[in-house]
mmCIF file as Biopython writes it, N, C-alpha, C and O atoms, coordinates in Angstrom:
data_model
#
loop_
_atom_site.group_PDB
_atom_site.id
_atom_site.type_symbol
_atom_site.label_atom_id
_atom_site.label_alt_id
_atom_site.label_comp_id
_atom_site.label_asym_id
_atom_site.label_entity_id
_atom_site.label_seq_id
_atom_site.pdbx_PDB_ins_code
_atom_site.Cartn_x
_atom_site.Cartn_y
_atom_site.Cartn_z
_atom_site.occupancy
_atom_site.B_iso_or_equiv
_atom_site.auth_seq_id
_atom_site.auth_asym_id
_atom_site.pdbx_PDB_model_num
ATOM 1   N N  . MET A ? 1  ? 108.267 103.216 111.388 1.0 0.0 1  A 1 
ATOM 2   C CA . MET A ? 1  ? 107.754 103.185 112.749 1.0 0.0 1  A 1 
ATOM 3   C C  . MET A ? 1  ? 107.711 101.724 113.188 1.0 0.0 1  A 1 
ATOM 4   O O  . MET A ? 1  ? 107.114 100.877 112.524 1.0 0.0 1  A 1 
ATOM 5   N N  . ASN A ? 2  ? 108.351 101.452 114.306 1.0 0.0 2  A 1 
ATOM 6   C CA . ASN A ? 2  ? 108.340 100.070 114.786 1.0 0.0 2  A 1 
ATOM 7   C C  . ASN A ? 2  ? 107.243 99.887  115.845 1.0 0.0 2  A 1 
ATOM 8   O O  . ASN A ? 2  ? 106.546 100.838 116.197 1.0 0.0 2  A 1 
ATOM 9   N N  . ASN A ? 3  ? 107.104 98.681  116.334 1.0 0.0 3  A 1 
ATOM 10  C CA . ASN A ? 3  ? 106.037 98.370  117.294 1.0 0.0 3  A 1 
ATOM 11  C C  . ASN A ? 3  ? 106.180 99.154  118.589 1.0 0.0 3  A 1 
ATOM 12  O O  . ASN A ? 3  ? 105.175 99.545  119.182 1.0 0.0 3  A 1 
ATOM 13  N N  . ASP A ? 4  ? 107.413 99.393  119.042 1.0 0.0 4  A 1 
ATOM 14  C CA . ASP A ? 4  ? 107.617 100.168 120.273 1.0 0.0 4  A 1 
ATOM 15  C C  . ASP A ? 4  ? 107.140 101.606 120.101 1.0 0.0 4  A 1 
ATOM 16  O O  . ASP A ? 4  ? 106.512 102.172 120.996 1.0 0.0 4  A 1 
ATOM 17  N N  . ASP A ? 5  ? 107.445 102.196 118.937 1.0 0.0 5  A 1 
ATOM 18  C CA . ASP A ? 5  ? 106.989 103.561 118.665 1.0 0.0 5  A 1 
ATOM 19  C C  . ASP A ? 5  ? 105.468 103.629 118.653 1.0 0.0 5  A 1 
ATOM 20  O O  . ASP A ? 5  ? 104.872 104.547 119.215 1.0 0.0 5  A 1 
ATOM 21  N N  . LEU A ? 6  ? 104.855 102.655 118.010 1.0 0.0 6  A 1 
ATOM 22  C CA . LEU A ? 6  ? 103.402 102.616 117.920 1.0 0.0 6  A 1 
ATOM 23  C C  . LEU A ? 6  ? 102.784 102.430 119.305 1.0 0.0 6  A 1 
ATOM 24  O O  . LEU A ? 6  ? 101.772 103.055 119.621 1.0 0.0 6  A 1 
ATOM 25  N N  . GLN A ? 7  ? 103.378 101.587 120.118 1.0 0.0 7  A 1 
ATOM 26  C CA . GLN A ? 7  ? 102.863 101.366 121.470 1.0 0.0 7  A 1 
ATOM 27  C C  . GLN A ? 7  ? 102.988 102.630 122.314 1.0 0.0 7  A 1 
ATOM 28  O O  . GLN A ? 7  ? 102.080 102.963 123.077 1.0 0.0 7  A 1 
ATOM 29  N N  . ASN A ? 8  ? 104.116 103.338 122.177 1.0 0.0 8  A 1 
ATOM 30  C CA . ASN A ? 8  ? 104.297 104.597 122.908 1.0 0.0 8  A 1 
ATOM 31  C C  . ASN A ? 8  ? 103.259 105.629 122.480 1.0 0.0 8  A 1 
ATOM 32  O O  . ASN A ? 8  ? 102.705 106.346 123.314 1.0 0.0 8  A 1 
ATOM 33  N N  . LEU A ? 9  ? 103.000 105.697 121.180 1.0 0.0 9  A 1 
ATOM 34  C CA . LEU A ? 9  ? 101.998 106.624 120.663 1.0 0.0 9  A 1 
ATOM 35  C C  . LEU A ? 9  ? 100.615 106.285 121.207 1.0 0.0 9  A 1 
ATOM 36  O O  . LEU A ? 9  ? 99.879  107.176 121.632 1.0 0.0 9  A 1 
ATOM 37  N N  . MET A ? 10 ? 100.264 105.020 121.196 1.0 0.0 10 A 1 
ATOM 38  C CA . MET A ? 10 ? 98.951  104.602 121.692 1.0 0.0 10 A 1 
ATOM 39  C C  . MET A ? 10 ? 98.802  104.903 123.186 1.0 0.0 10 A 1 
ATOM 40  O O  . MET A ? 10 ? 97.739  105.337 123.631 1.0 0.0 10 A 1 
ATOM 41  N N  . ASN A ? 11 ? 99.864  104.674 123.955 1.0 0.0 11 A 1 
ATOM 42  C CA . ASN A ? 11 ? 99.818  104.972 125.384 1.0 0.0 11 A 1 
ATOM 43  C C  . ASN A ? 11 ? 99.648  106.460 125.634 1.0 0.0 11 A 1 
ATOM 44  O O  . ASN A ? 11 ? 98.925  106.863 126.544 1.0 0.0 11 A 1 
ATOM 45  N N  . MET A ? 12 ? 100.315 107.277 124.825 1.0 0.0 12 A 1 
ATOM 46  C CA . MET A ? 12 ? 100.194 108.720 124.965 1.0 0.0 12 A 1 
ATOM 47  C C  . MET A ? 12 ? 98.771  109.166 124.637 1.0 0.0 12 A 1 
ATOM 48  O O  . MET A ? 12 ? 98.199  109.996 125.344 1.0 0.0 12 A 1 
ATOM 49  N N  . LEU A ? 13 ? 98.202  108.615 123.567 1.0 0.0 13 A 1 
ATOM 50  C CA . LEU A ? 13 ? 96.851  108.990 123.170 1.0 0.0 13 A 1 
ATOM 51  C C  . LEU A ? 13 ? 95.814  108.562 124.201 1.0 0.0 13 A 1 
ATOM 52  O O  . LEU A ? 13 ? 94.834  109.271 124.429 1.0 0.0 13 A 1 
ATOM 53  N N  . LYS A ? 14 ? 96.024  107.410 124.821 1.0 0.0 14 A 1 
ATOM 54  C CA . LYS A ? 14 ? 95.079  106.933 125.836 1.0 0.0 14 A 1 
ATOM 55  C C  . LYS A ? 14 ? 95.027  107.879 127.027 1.0 0.0 14 A 1 
ATOM 56  O O  . LYS A ? 14 ? 93.987  108.014 127.671 1.0 0.0 14 A 1 
ATOM 57  N N  . GLY A ? 15 ? 96.153  108.537 127.323 1.0 0.0 15 A 1 
ATOM 58  C CA . GLY A ? 15 ? 96.218  109.429 128.477 1.0 0.0 15 A 1 
ATOM 59  C C  . GLY A ? 15 ? 95.623  110.802 128.232 1.0 0.0 15 A 1 
ATOM 60  O O  . GLY A ? 15 ? 95.481  111.586 129.171 1.0 0.0 15 A 1 
ATOM 61  N N  . MET A ? 16 ? 95.272  111.110 126.996 1.0 0.0 16 A 1 
ATOM 62  C CA . MET A ? 16 ? 94.743  112.432 126.667 1.0 0.0 16 A 1 
ATOM 63  C C  . MET A ? 16 ? 93.216  112.398 126.654 1.0 0.0 16 A 1 
ATOM 64  O O  . MET A ? 16 ? 92.603  111.409 126.250 1.0 0.0 16 A 1 
ATOM 65  N N  . ASP A ? 17 ? 92.618  113.496 127.105 1.0 0.0 17 A 1 
ATOM 66  C CA . ASP A ? 17 ? 91.171  113.568 126.957 1.0 0.0 17 A 1 
ATOM 67  C C  . ASP A ? 17 ? 90.846  114.165 125.589 1.0 0.0 17 A 1 
ATOM 68  O O  . ASP A ? 17 ? 91.736  114.629 124.876 1.0 0.0 17 A 1 
ATOM 69  N N  . LYS A ? 18 ? 89.580  114.148 125.237 1.0 0.0 18 A 1 
ATOM 70  C CA . LYS A ? 18 ? 89.174  114.561 123.890 1.0 0.0 18 A 1 
ATOM 71  C C  . LYS A ? 18 ? 89.594  116.002 123.592 1.0 0.0 18 A 1 
ATOM 72  O O  . LYS A ? 18 ? 90.039  116.305 122.485 1.0 0.0 18 A 1 
ATOM 73  N N  . LYS A ? 19 ? 89.453  116.881 124.576 1.0 0.0 19 A 1 
ATOM 74  C CA . LYS A ? 19 ? 89.797  118.292 124.379 1.0 0.0 19 A 1 
ATOM 75  C C  . LYS A ? 19 ? 91.286  118.454 124.083 1.0 0.0 19 A 1 
ATOM 76  O O  . LYS A ? 19 ? 91.655  119.198 123.175 1.0 0.0 19 A 1 
ATOM 77  N N  . ASP A ? 20 ? 92.145  117.769 124.838 1.0 0.0 20 A 1 
ATOM 78  C CA . ASP A ? 20 ? 93.588  117.835 124.614 1.0 0.0 20 A 1 
ATOM 79  C C  . ASP A ? 20 ? 93.962  117.254 123.257 1.0 0.0 20 A 1 
ATOM 80  O O  . ASP A ? 20 ? 94.800  117.812 122.549 1.0 0.0 20 A 1 
ATOM 81  N N  . LEU A ? 21 ? 93.350  116.150 122.899 1.0 0.0 21 A 1 
ATOM 82  C CA . LEU A ? 21 ? 93.630  115.496 121.626 1.0 0.0 21 A 1 
ATOM 83  C C  . LEU A ? 21 ? 93.242  116.394 120.453 1.0 0.0 21 A 1 
ATOM 84  O O  . LEU A ? 21 ? 93.996  116.517 119.488 1.0 0.0 21 A 1 
ATOM 85  N N  . GLU A ? 22 ? 92.063  117.023 120.535 1.0 0.0 22 A 1 
ATOM 86  C CA . GLU A ? 22 ? 91.625  117.918 119.465 1.0 0.0 22 A 1 
ATOM 87  C C  . GLU A ? 22 ? 92.550  119.125 119.349 1.0 0.0 22 A 1 
ATOM 88  O O  . GLU A ? 22 ? 92.861  119.558 118.239 1.0 0.0 22 A 1 
ATOM 89  N N  . ALA A ? 23 ? 92.992  119.671 120.473 1.0 0.0 23 A 1 
ATOM 90  C CA . ALA A ? 23 ? 93.896  120.820 120.450 1.0 0.0 23 A 1 
ATOM 91  C C  . ALA A ? 23 ? 95.234  120.429 119.827 1.0 0.0 23 A 1 
ATOM 92  O O  . ALA A ? 23 ? 95.796  121.184 119.033 1.0 0.0 23 A 1 
ATOM 93  N N  . GLY A ? 24 ? 95.740  119.259 120.182 1.0 0.0 24 A 1 
ATOM 94  C CA . GLY A ? 24 ? 96.995  118.780 119.619 1.0 0.0 24 A 1 
ATOM 95  C C  . GLY A ? 24 ? 96.904  118.550 118.118 1.0 0.0 24 A 1 
ATOM 96  O O  . GLY A ? 24 ? 97.822  118.892 117.373 1.0 0.0 24 A 1 
ATOM 97  N N  . LEU A ? 25 ? 95.801  117.974 117.684 1.0 0.0 25 A 1 
ATOM 98  C CA . LEU A ? 25 ? 95.600  117.736 116.251 1.0 0.0 25 A 1 
ATOM 99  C C  . LEU A ? 25 ? 95.468  119.049 115.484 1.0 0.0 25 A 1 
ATOM 100 O O  . LEU A ? 25 ? 95.941  119.164 114.353 1.0 0.0 25 A 1 
ATOM 101 N N  . GLN A ? 26 ? 94.830  120.029 116.098 1.0 0.0 26 A 1 
ATOM 102 C CA . GLN A ? 26 ? 94.683  121.328 115.447 1.0 0.0 26 A 1 
ATOM 103 C C  . GLN A ? 26 ? 96.048  122.010 115.284 1.0 0.0 26 A 1 
ATOM 104 O O  . GLN A ? 26 ? 96.330  122.602 114.242 1.0 0.0 26 A 1 
ATOM 105 N N  . LYS A ? 27 ? 96.890  121.923 116.319 1.0 0.0 27 A 1 
ATOM 106 C CA . LYS A ? 27 ? 98.246  122.489 116.233 1.0 0.0 27 A 1 
ATOM 107 C C  . LYS A ? 27 ? 99.058  121.771 115.165 1.0 0.0 27 A 1 
ATOM 108 O O  . LYS A ? 27 ? 99.742  122.409 114.365 1.0 0.0 27 A 1 
ATOM 109 N N  . ALA A ? 28 ? 98.984  120.452 115.153 1.0 0.0 28 A 1 
ATOM 110 C CA . ALA A ? 28 ? 99.738  119.674 114.163 1.0 0.0 28 A 1 
ATOM 111 C C  . ALA A ? 28 ? 99.281  120.021 112.750 1.0 0.0 28 A 1 
ATOM 112 O O  . ALA A ? 28 ? 100.105 120.149 111.844 1.0 0.0 28 A 1 
ATOM 113 N N  . SER A ? 29 ? 97.997  120.171 112.563 1.0 0.0 29 A 1 
ATOM 114 C CA . SER A ? 29 ? 97.468  120.522 111.251 1.0 0.0 29 A 1 
ATOM 115 C C  . SER A ? 29 ? 97.960  121.894 110.809 1.0 0.0 29 A 1 
ATOM 116 O O  . SER A ? 29 ? 98.325  122.083 109.649 1.0 0.0 29 A 1 
ATOM 117 N N  . ALA A ? 30 ? 97.969  122.847 111.732 1.0 0.0 30 A 1 
ATOM 118 C CA . ALA A ? 30 ? 98.431  124.195 111.398 1.0 0.0 30 A 1 
ATOM 119 C C  . ALA A ? 30 ? 99.903  124.182 111.004 1.0 0.0 30 A 1 
ATOM 120 O O  . ALA A ? 30 ? 100.298 124.854 110.051 1.0 0.0 30 A 1 
ATOM 121 N N  . VAL A ? 31 ? 100.711 123.423 111.731 1.0 0.0 31 A 1 
ATOM 122 C CA . VAL A ? 31 ? 102.135 123.341 111.420 1.0 0.0 31 A 1 
ATOM 123 C C  . VAL A ? 31 ? 102.350 122.693 110.060 1.0 0.0 31 A 1 
ATOM 124 O O  . VAL A ? 31 ? 103.126 123.194 109.246 1.0 0.0 31 A 1 
ATOM 125 N N  . LEU A ? 32 ? 101.670 121.586 109.815 1.0 0.0 32 A 1 
ATOM 126 C CA . LEU A ? 32 ? 101.869 120.852 108.569 1.0 0.0 32 A 1 
ATOM 127 C C  . LEU A ? 32 ? 101.318 121.591 107.351 1.0 0.0 32 A 1 
ATOM 128 O O  . LEU A ? 32 ? 101.778 121.366 106.231 1.0 0.0 32 A 1 
ATOM 129 N N  . ASN A ? 33 ? 100.350 122.458 107.558 1.0 0.0 33 A 1 
ATOM 130 C CA . ASN A ? 33 ? 99.801  123.244 106.453 1.0 0.0 33 A 1 
ATOM 131 C C  . ASN A ? 33 ? 100.614 124.501 106.180 1.0 0.0 33 A 1 
ATOM 132 O O  . ASN A ? 33 ? 100.343 125.222 105.220 1.0 0.0 33 A 1 
ATOM 133 N N  . SER A ? 34 ? 101.602 124.764 107.014 1.0 0.0 34 A 1 
ATOM 134 C CA . SER A ? 34 ? 102.451 125.939 106.841 1.0 0.0 34 A 1 
ATOM 135 C C  . SER A ? 34 ? 103.309 125.785 105.590 1.0 0.0 34 A 1 
ATOM 136 O O  . SER A ? 34 ? 103.793 124.695 105.284 1.0 0.0 34 A 1 
ATOM 137 N N  . LYS A ? 35 ? 103.488 126.872 104.883 1.0 0.0 35 A 1 
ATOM 138 C CA . LYS A ? 35 ? 104.355 126.873 103.701 1.0 0.0 35 A 1 
ATOM 139 C C  . LYS A ? 35 ? 105.815 127.077 104.102 1.0 0.0 35 A 1 
ATOM 140 O O  . LYS A ? 35 ? 106.722 126.850 103.301 1.0 0.0 35 A 1 
ATOM 141 N N  . ASP A ? 36 ? 106.037 127.507 105.349 1.0 0.0 36 A 1 
ATOM 142 C CA . ASP A ? 36 ? 107.381 127.806 105.849 1.0 0.0 36 A 1 
ATOM 143 C C  . ASP A ? 36 ? 108.044 126.526 106.358 1.0 0.0 36 A 1 
ATOM 144 O O  . ASP A ? 36 ? 107.692 126.021 107.424 1.0 0.0 36 A 1 
ATOM 145 N N  . LYS A ? 37 ? 108.992 126.010 105.603 1.0 0.0 37 A 1 
ATOM 146 C CA . LYS A ? 37 ? 109.665 124.758 105.974 1.0 0.0 37 A 1 
ATOM 147 C C  . LYS A ? 37 ? 110.361 124.875 107.329 1.0 0.0 37 A 1 
ATOM 148 O O  . LYS A ? 37 ? 110.343 123.927 108.114 1.0 0.0 37 A 1 
ATOM 149 N N  . ASP A ? 38 ? 110.969 126.018 107.611 1.0 0.0 38 A 1 
ATOM 150 C CA . ASP A ? 38 ? 111.666 126.212 108.881 1.0 0.0 38 A 1 
ATOM 151 C C  . ASP A ? 38 ? 110.702 126.139 110.064 1.0 0.0 38 A 1 
ATOM 152 O O  . ASP A ? 38 ? 111.056 125.613 111.120 1.0 0.0 38 A 1 
ATOM 153 N N  . ALA A ? 39 ? 109.494 126.659 109.895 1.0 0.0 39 A 1 
ATOM 154 C CA . ALA A ? 39 ? 108.502 126.603 110.966 1.0 0.0 39 A 1 
ATOM 155 C C  . ALA A ? 39 ? 108.131 125.155 111.282 1.0 0.0 39 A 1 
ATOM 156 O O  . ALA A ? 39 ? 107.971 124.789 112.447 1.0 0.0 39 A 1 
ATOM 157 N N  . ILE A ? 40 ? 107.997 124.342 110.249 1.0 0.0 40 A 1 
ATOM 158 C CA . ILE A ? 40 ? 107.664 122.930 110.449 1.0 0.0 40 A 1 
ATOM 159 C C  . ILE A ? 40 ? 108.803 122.226 111.178 1.0 0.0 40 A 1 
ATOM 160 O O  . ILE A ? 40 ? 108.569 121.483 112.131 1.0 0.0 40 A 1 
ATOM 161 N N  . ILE A ? 41 ? 110.023 122.457 110.733 1.0 0.0 41 A 1 
ATOM 162 C CA . ILE A ? 41 ? 111.187 121.816 111.357 1.0 0.0 41 A 1 
ATOM 163 C C  . ILE A ? 41 ? 111.325 122.254 112.814 1.0 0.0 41 A 1 
ATOM 164 O O  . ILE A ? 41 ? 111.578 121.424 113.687 1.0 0.0 41 A 1 
ATOM 165 N N  . ASN A ? 42 ? 111.163 123.539 113.081 1.0 0.0 42 A 1 
ATOM 166 C CA . ASN A ? 42 ? 111.280 124.041 114.451 1.0 0.0 42 A 1 
ATOM 167 C C  . ASN A ? 42 ? 110.193 123.466 115.350 1.0 0.0 42 A 1 
ATOM 168 O O  . ASN A ? 42 ? 110.456 123.130 116.505 1.0 0.0 42 A 1 
ATOM 169 N N  . ALA A ? 43 ? 108.973 123.351 114.830 1.0 0.0 43 A 1 
ATOM 170 C CA . ALA A ? 43 ? 107.883 122.783 115.630 1.0 0.0 43 A 1 
ATOM 171 C C  . ALA A ? 43 ? 108.159 121.324 115.947 1.0 0.0 43 A 1 
ATOM 172 O O  . ALA A ? 43 ? 107.893 120.872 117.060 1.0 0.0 43 A 1 
ATOM 173 N N  . LEU A ? 44 ? 108.689 120.581 114.982 1.0 0.0 44 A 1 
ATOM 174 C CA . LEU A ? 44 ? 108.995 119.168 115.230 1.0 0.0 44 A 1 
ATOM 175 C C  . LEU A ? 44 ? 110.123 119.019 116.255 1.0 0.0 44 A 1 
ATOM 176 O O  . LEU A ? 44 ? 110.070 118.141 117.117 1.0 0.0 44 A 1 
ATOM 177 N N  . LYS A ? 45 ? 111.138 119.874 116.160 1.0 0.0 45 A 1 
ATOM 178 C CA . LYS A ? 45 ? 112.237 119.819 117.124 1.0 0.0 45 A 1 
ATOM 179 C C  . LYS A ? 45 ? 111.741 120.161 118.521 1.0 0.0 45 A 1 
ATOM 180 O O  . LYS A ? 45 ? 112.161 119.540 119.497 1.0 0.0 45 A 1 
ATOM 181 N N  . LYS A ? 46 ? 110.854 121.141 118.625 1.0 0.0 46 A 1 
ATOM 182 C CA . LYS A ? 46 ? 110.297 121.544 119.919 1.0 0.0 46 A 1 
ATOM 183 C C  . LYS A ? 46 ? 109.493 120.399 120.532 1.0 0.0 46 A 1 
ATOM 184 O O  . LYS A ? 46 ? 109.542 120.159 121.738 1.0 0.0 46 A 1 
ATOM 185 N N  . PHE A ? 47 ? 108.748 119.696 119.669 1.0 0.0 47 A 1 
ATOM 186 C CA . PHE A ? 47 ? 107.922 118.584 120.136 1.0 0.0 47 A 1 
ATOM 187 C C  . PHE A ? 47 ? 108.767 117.434 120.680 1.0 0.0 47 A 1 
ATOM 188 O O  . PHE A ? 47 ? 108.352 116.752 121.617 1.0 0.0 47 A 1 
ATOM 189 N N  . GLN A ? 48 ? 109.942 117.214 120.103 1.0 0.0 48 A 1 
ATOM 190 C CA . GLN A ? 48 ? 110.794 116.097 120.507 1.0 0.0 48 A 1 
ATOM 191 C C  . GLN A ? 48 ? 111.432 116.305 121.875 1.0 0.0 48 A 1 
ATOM 192 O O  . GLN A ? 48 ? 111.853 115.334 122.505 1.0 0.0 48 A 1 
ATOM 193 N N  . LYS A ? 49 ? 111.512 117.539 122.347 1.0 0.0 49 A 1 
ATOM 194 C CA . LYS A ? 49 ? 112.169 117.823 123.642 1.0 0.0 49 A 1 
ATOM 195 C C  . LYS A ? 49 ? 111.308 117.484 124.797 1.0 0.0 49 A 1 
ATOM 196 O O  . LYS A ? 49 ? 111.716 117.664 125.945 1.0 0.0 49 A 1 
#
């Protein structure tokens, strides 16, 4: 991760309210805790669009 990526992430987080941030973290946690590798890959691809 370079400085531009980190800056983009910080800017995105600043724009979210606590409720949105918690919901996003909960979704990310559910995806990452999945045993289904395809589900994780599909969720990451969906997020990138």
